[in-house]
PASE-189038 format. One record per residue (C-alpha): z negated, y negated, x negated; residue in three letters. Coordinates in pm, 1 decimal. Example, Ala and Ser with C-alpha at 12.3 -4.5 7.8 and 13.67 -1.06 7.14 Angstrom:
# residues 2
+----------+----------+----------+------+
:       zz :       yy :       xx : resn :
+----------+----------+----------+------+
:   -780.0 :    450.0 :  -1230.0 :  ALA :
:   -714.0 :    106.0 :  -1367.0 :  SER :
+----------+----------+----------+------+
# end
This chain:
# residues 125
+----------+----------+----------+------+
:       zz :       yy :       xx : resn :
+----------+----------+----------+------+
:      0.0 :      0.0 :      0.0 :  MET :
:    -81.0 :   -236.2 :   -285.9 :  GLY :
:    254.5 :   -162.2 :   -447.2 :  TYR :
:    434.6 :   -228.9 :   -117.1 :  ALA :
:    250.8 :   -557.6 :    -68.0 :  PHE :
:    333.9 :   -675.3 :   -419.2 :  GLU :
:    698.0 :   -570.7 :   -388.4 :  LYS :
:    765.3 :   -740.4 :    -54.1 :  TYR :
:    506.3 :  -1011.0 :      8.1 :  PHE :
:    345.4 :  -1131.3 :   -316.2 :  ALA :
:    617.2 :  -1396.9 :   -342.0 :  GLN :
:    456.1 :  -1588.1 :    -53.2 :  TYR :
:    120.5 :  -1612.1 :   -230.6 :  GLY :
:   -141.4 :  -1770.2 :    -10.1 :  GLU :
:    121.2 :  -1913.5 :    226.5 :  ASN :
:    103.7 :  -1615.2 :    457.9 :  GLN :
:   -110.4 :  -1442.4 :    710.9 :  ILE :
:    -94.9 :  -1074.4 :    624.5 :  HIS :
:   -180.3 :   -795.6 :    866.5 :  LEU :
:   -233.9 :   -463.0 :    697.6 :  GLU :
:   -443.6 :   -262.1 :    943.0 :  TRP :
:   -470.3 :   -306.8 :   1318.4 :  LEU :
:   -618.6 :     -5.5 :   1492.8 :  ILE :
:   -693.8 :     17.0 :   1862.8 :  THR :
:   -921.8 :    283.3 :   2005.0 :  HIS :
:   -714.8 :    525.0 :   2218.5 :  PRO :
:   -914.1 :    437.2 :   2533.9 :  ASP :
:   -813.0 :     72.1 :   2502.2 :  PHE :
:   -445.5 :     94.1 :   2406.7 :  ARG :
:   -169.7 :    -70.3 :   2611.4 :  ARG :
:   -404.4 :   -340.2 :   2743.4 :  ARG :
:   -285.9 :   -629.2 :   2527.7 :  GLY :
:   -569.0 :   -646.1 :   2273.9 :  ALA :
:   -341.7 :   -590.8 :   1972.3 :  ALA :
:    -90.4 :   -844.5 :   2103.6 :  THR :
:   -364.8 :  -1104.9 :   2150.3 :  ARG :
:   -495.1 :  -1046.5 :   1797.0 :  LEU :
:   -144.0 :  -1069.3 :   1653.0 :  CYS :
:    -70.4 :  -1385.0 :   1849.6 :  ASN :
:   -383.5 :  -1545.3 :   1705.7 :  TRP :
:   -258.5 :  -1472.3 :   1352.3 :  GLY :
:     94.2 :  -1580.7 :   1437.5 :  ARG :
:    -35.6 :  -1908.9 :   1579.2 :  SER :
:   -242.0 :  -1969.1 :   1265.9 :  PHE :
:     65.0 :  -1903.4 :   1048.3 :  ALA :
:    293.7 :  -2111.4 :   1267.7 :  SER :
:     72.5 :  -2420.1 :   1252.6 :  LYS :
:     94.7 :  -2409.5 :    874.7 :  ARG :
:    461.4 :  -2310.6 :    842.9 :  GLY :
:    353.0 :  -1988.1 :    672.7 :  TRP :
:    492.7 :  -1637.0 :    682.6 :  MET :
:    336.0 :  -1374.1 :    904.9 :  TRP :
:    363.4 :  -1045.6 :    713.9 :  THR :
:    284.5 :   -696.0 :    834.7 :  VAL :
:    267.3 :   -349.3 :    687.6 :  ILE :
:    334.5 :   -142.7 :    998.5 :  ALA :
:    275.7 :    222.0 :   1076.9 :  SER :
:    537.4 :    411.6 :   1277.1 :  PRO :
:    316.5 :    364.6 :   1583.8 :  MET :
:    284.7 :    -13.0 :   1542.2 :  GLY :
:    642.4 :    -93.8 :   1439.3 :  LYS :
:    771.3 :   -149.0 :   1793.1 :  SER :
:    484.3 :   -389.1 :   1872.3 :  LEU :
:    568.0 :   -606.3 :   1572.9 :  TYR :
:    938.9 :   -599.0 :   1655.6 :  GLU :
:    851.9 :   -709.3 :   2008.5 :  HIS :
:    648.3 :   -994.8 :   1860.9 :  LEU :
:    945.8 :  -1117.0 :   1656.6 :  GLY :
:    904.8 :   -954.5 :   1315.9 :  CYS :
:   1204.8 :   -818.2 :   1134.4 :  HIS :
:   1216.0 :   -528.1 :    892.0 :  LEU :
:   1244.2 :   -617.1 :    524.1 :  VAL :
:   1179.4 :   -274.1 :    373.1 :  GLY :
:   1045.3 :     76.8 :    414.1 :  THR :
:    822.3 :    274.8 :    179.9 :  GLU :
:    696.7 :    631.5 :    200.1 :  THR :
:    327.6 :    687.4 :    140.5 :  ILE :
:    222.7 :   1031.3 :     21.3 :  ARG :
:    -73.9 :   1185.1 :   -149.6 :  VAL :
:      3.5 :   1270.2 :   -511.5 :  HIS :
:    127.9 :   1629.3 :   -531.2 :  GLY :
:    205.9 :   1656.4 :   -157.9 :  GLU :
:    552.1 :   1697.3 :     -8.0 :  ASP :
:    475.5 :   1531.2 :    325.5 :  GLU :
:    440.4 :   1158.9 :    363.9 :  GLY :
:    451.4 :    882.9 :    618.5 :  VAL :
:    693.0 :    590.0 :    627.8 :  ASP :
:    544.6 :    243.4 :    647.7 :  ILE :
:    745.2 :    -62.2 :    739.1 :  PHE :
:    734.3 :   -401.8 :    570.1 :  MET :
:    794.3 :   -666.4 :    833.4 :  MET :
:    776.8 :  -1043.3 :    844.3 :  GLU :
:    831.0 :  -1347.1 :   1058.2 :  GLU :
:    890.9 :  -1684.9 :    902.4 :  SER :
:    782.6 :  -1980.3 :   1112.5 :  TYR :
:    966.7 :  -2219.8 :    886.7 :  GLU :
:   1292.0 :  -2027.2 :    942.7 :  ASN :
:   1212.1 :  -1966.8 :   1308.0 :  THR :
:   1181.3 :  -2341.2 :   1369.0 :  SER :
:   1506.7 :  -2405.2 :   1187.0 :  LEU :
:   1679.2 :  -2126.9 :   1380.6 :  ARG :
:   1551.7 :  -2269.9 :   1711.1 :  ARG :
:   1680.5 :  -2612.9 :   1608.6 :  PHE :
:   2030.3 :  -2478.4 :   1540.9 :  PHE :
:   2033.7 :  -2277.6 :   1864.4 :  ILE :
:   1935.1 :  -2590.6 :   2058.4 :  ALA :
:   2199.2 :  -2791.3 :   1871.0 :  LEU :
:   2469.3 :  -2534.0 :   1948.4 :  LEU :
:   2363.4 :  -2521.8 :   2313.4 :  ALA :
:   2382.2 :  -2902.4 :   2332.8 :  THR :
:   2723.4 :  -2908.5 :   2165.9 :  LEU :
:   2837.4 :  -2632.3 :   2400.2 :  GLY :
:   2721.4 :  -2835.0 :   2700.6 :  SER :
:   2899.8 :  -3143.9 :   2571.3 :  LEU :
:   3218.7 :  -2943.0 :   2516.5 :  SER :
:   3205.2 :  -2805.8 :   2869.6 :  LEU :
:   3145.3 :  -3157.5 :   3001.5 :  GLY :
:   3446.6 :  -3288.8 :   2809.3 :  ILE :
:   3662.2 :  -2999.6 :   2934.7 :  LEU :
:   3549.1 :  -3067.3 :   3291.2 :  TYR :
:   3627.2 :  -3437.7 :   3250.7 :  PHE :
:   3974.6 :  -3360.9 :   3110.2 :  ASN :
:   4057.9 :  -3124.1 :   3394.7 :  PHE :
:   3949.4 :  -3376.7 :   3657.5 :  ARG :
:   4167.9 :  -3653.2 :   3515.1 :  ASN :
+----------+----------+----------+------+
# end
């Protein structure tokens, strides 16, 4: 896990909120607790323009995808000398890039609206 963190996330230094372990008791799963905890961390990161980084288990990967993280790498964890292992997923969400992406989407939507307005005006005249 330390190797995976260094390989994928050390570049962000202290400008990240990193989630490594989030475990929900089986009796309380699918009730939104993990989402609320993640949203707290995401909000903290967003206010600072930081990265939100996650090392996800196979079970948690879909939650983090749903919350907007994208996959940046996969590593296999195995006990030394064992053949079996488990894949873990390095995921991140950049609030700096997210804001920029939202800006460009809004800009394109505005330009698209203006273009449609101009086309409508040309057809009417």
